[in-house]
N, C-alpha and C positions, 0 to 999 in steps of 0.2 A: 330589691336584692342588694345585699351588701357586697362590696368588692372582696375578692379573695386576697388581693394585694392592694394595700394603700400606702403610698410613700408621701411623706410631707416634709418639705424643707430639708432634704437629706444632703449632708455634706460628708465627705471623706477626705482626710488628710493623712499623709505619712510623714513622720518625723525623720529628718536627715540632719547631718552635721551642719548644713547650711540653713536649717530651719524647716518649718512645715511646708510640704509640697501638696497643694490641693489636687485631688483626683476627681472628685465629684462636687459640684457646686450648686447647691440649692435645688435638688431634683424633687418635683412633684409629679406623681403618677399613680393612677388607679387602674387596675385590671379586674374585670368582672369574671365570675365563674363562666366557663365555656368559651372564653376568648382564645384566639390563636394569634400570638404576637411575635413578630420577628424584631430583634434588636440588632442594629447595624452601626458601624462607625469604624474609622481607621484605627490602626494600632495607637495606643496611648490615649484613646478618646474617653476611657473610663467604663466601657461596656462590660468588660470582664470583671472588674471590681464590683460593678453594680449587680452582676449575676451572682457573685459570691455572697453579697449581702442578701439578695433575694433567697438564696439557699441556706441562710443562717450559718455560713461558713466564715463570715467576716462581720464586723459590726461597724456602723457608721460613727463618725466623730461626733456628729450631732444630727438632730432630726428624728423623725418617727417612722417606724416600719410596723404596720399592722398586717399580720398574716392570718388569714382565716379567722378574723375577729380577735386575735391575740396580739397585744403589744409586745413585740419581740424584745424590746429594750428592758422590760420588767422581769424577764424570765431568767432563771439560773441555768447552769449548764445541763443539768438533768432534764429540766423542763424543755429546754431548747432541743435536746436530742430527741425527746419524745415527740415534740411538735414536728420536727423535721421528718422523723420516721413515719409519722401518721399522715402527713399532708403532702410531702414532696417525693417525687421520683426523679432521680438524676440520670441523665444520659450525657456522656462525654465524647470527645473526639477519639480518644483512646478507649478501647472497649473495656479495659480493666477487668478482664476475666481471669479467674484462677486457672493457670495452665494445666494443673494436675487434677482438677475437679471436672467431672462431666457437666454437661449443660444443665441437667436437672439440679445438681447441687449448686451450680453457679447462680441459677435463678432463685433458688430457695434461700440463699444466704441471708438476705435482709430479714427473713422471718425468724431466724435464730434469735435476733435481738428483740423480737416481739413475743417471745415465749410461746410460740406456736409448736405444738407437738409434731414429731417427725412425719407421721402419716399425713397430717394436715399440710405440712410444708411441701411434701412431695406432690400431693394432689394439686395444690395451688400452682406449684411450679409447672406441672404438666399442662394445666389449664392455660397458663400464660404462653408456654411454648406452642401450644396449639393455636392460640390467638395470633401469634406472629408467623405461623406456618412452618414450625420446626419440630412438631411433636415426635416425628420419627427419628430425630437425632438426639433424643433426650439423654441417651447413655454415651454419646460421643464426646470426645475431648475438643476443646476450642481449636486446636491445630488441625483438626480433621474436617473443618468446614471453612467456607470462604469468608473474606472480610465483611461482606454485606450480611452474611448469615450471623457472624459474630456480633454485628451491631444490632441485629434483630434480637439476639439473646440478651444483649445489654438493655434493650427496650423492655423485653419480657421481665428482666430483673427489676427494672424501674417500676413496672406495673404490679408486681406481685403483692405489694402492700395495699393495693387498691387506692392509690393516691388521688387527690383532687387536682394536683398540679404536677406537670412535668416540666423540669428545667433542662434544656438541652443546649450544651455548649459546643458549637461547631460539630454537630453530630454526623455530618457528611464529609468532614475534612479529609478523611483517609480513604474515601471511596471514589470510584469512577462515576462518570455522569449517569449512566443507566442505573447503577445500583443506588446512587444518591436519590434519583427520582423515585425508586421503589421505597426507600426509607421514608422519604417525605410524604409519599402517598399513605404510608402506614400511620404517620403522625396525623395526617388530615383525617383518616378514618377514625382514629382514637378520639380526636376532637369532635367530629361531627356525629359519630354513632354512639360513643360512650360519654360524651359531654365533658371530657377531661380538658382542663385548661392547659394550654401549651405555650411556653415562652422559650424561644430559642435565639441564640446568638449565631450569626453567620456573617461572613464577609462576601458572600456570593449573592448578587441580586436575583439570580434565577431561583435560588433556594428560598429567598424571602418571599417570592410570589406565591408560595404555597400558604402563607399566612394570610390573615384577613386584616391585620393591622400592623403598621410599621412604626417603630420608634428609632430615631437616629440620635447618636451622641457625637459631639465634637468638643474636644478640649474640656471634657468634664461637664459639659452642659447638654441638656436635651434640646435639640434644634428642630426636631420634626416629630409629630405624633399624629398619624392619620392613616388613610387608606394606602395600600401598597401601589395601586394603579396610579393614584394622583402623584405619588412621589417620583414616578418614572417619567412623567410628562414634563 
């Protein structure tokens, strides 16, 4: 089985007036289909930059990134957009919902870029809302539901293109402890029942325990890659 993510010798530098500033330093990492991986590290460790590169939102200075068998560095902007839309679902700390659109329309939005007919978009959006337990709120506006429910809508939107990979950046950062647990249980269900690969960034050790594998960054280097339980001992 080929990895869904393969990173080889990845470096990222940002140019400043004082010269190049290294953010990622020679990262090697593979993630297989169906894995659930948590990424941790202090502020400035490079984890957010790494996630942006995984999501094809940023490019490395050098090194190779293979996503679902495609060498990202060889693709033009249209090919990148197509690959991103086909393979990846994004979930962020901010829910990023359109305030004047109902939940059905918010969830179906990614399908507009995939040339799916409106009837098909609505049907798939409602299927995803049902999957996250919010089918009865399909015609509600985001401000008519709770924060935890809004994050469920964001997850439904990430799922509507049937991605192979979910990238979640601090998905529980704006939620209370109980609601965070509910959201993480949903990610675990999607991983275990649907076989979706999940990679999430978190600064909370309790959230990381929902994953099966932990990757830690420090000062732009990968310092740990293994089981979550072993990292806590």
